[in-house]
N, C-alpha and C positions, 0 to 999 in steps of 0.2 A: 684527578680521577681516583687515585687510591683512597683519598679521604672520603669520597662519595661511596666507594665500595665498603669502606669500614662503617660509615654511618648507616647504610642500608642493610648491612649485615647484622644489625642489632636484633632482627627478628630470629636469627639463628642462635646457636650456642656461642657463648662469649669467647671460647677458646679459638674459634674459627677466625673471627675478625681481629682478635688480639694477636694471633700468630701472623696473620697476613700483614697487619699494620707494622708489627715488629720486623718482619722481613723487608718491607719497603723501607723502613727507617734504616735498617742495617745496610741496604743497598745504597741509600743516599749518603750515609756516613762513608761508605767505601769510595763513592765518587768524590766526596770532599777530600778525603785523604789522598786519593790518587791524583787529583787534579789541582791540589792546593798551590803548587808552584807553577804549574803549566798554564792555567787559565782561571783568571779571576771571575769571568762571566759564568763559567761552569760551576765553580765553587759557590758563588753567590746564589745561583739558581737552585742548586741542590739544597743549600741551606734554607732558602726561603720556601722551597717545596716541602721540606720536612716539617715545617711548623703546622700546617693544617692537618697533616696526617697524625702527628703527635697529639694535637688537640682532639681530633676525632677519636683516637684510641682511648685517651684519658677520659673523655666525656662518656664514651660507651662503657668503659670499665666502672666508672663511678655510678652510672645508671644501672648496671647489671647486678648490683648488690641487692637491689630490691626485688623480692619475689614477684614473678609475673603469674597471675592466675587467670585462667580462661583465655589465654592467647590462642586465637584461631578457632576457638570453639564457643558455641553458644550454650550456656548452661540453662536448662529448663527444668522447672519443678514439675514432676508428674503426679 
């Protein structure tokens, strides 16, 4: 779900989805650290869940470097 939010947030400012994605990744790292010895299932699920979020953030950051012109507006010559 977080990866979907990050991917659809591409229409907004890059800082928004980058910070959201980083927050989710930070939480998943916290889960891995806290549950490492207690539950292999929880640790594995958090690790696997972090991969699509990280890929979505990196993909959007790479794509945000190109300037977007005319987003949301139609430019007409008068």
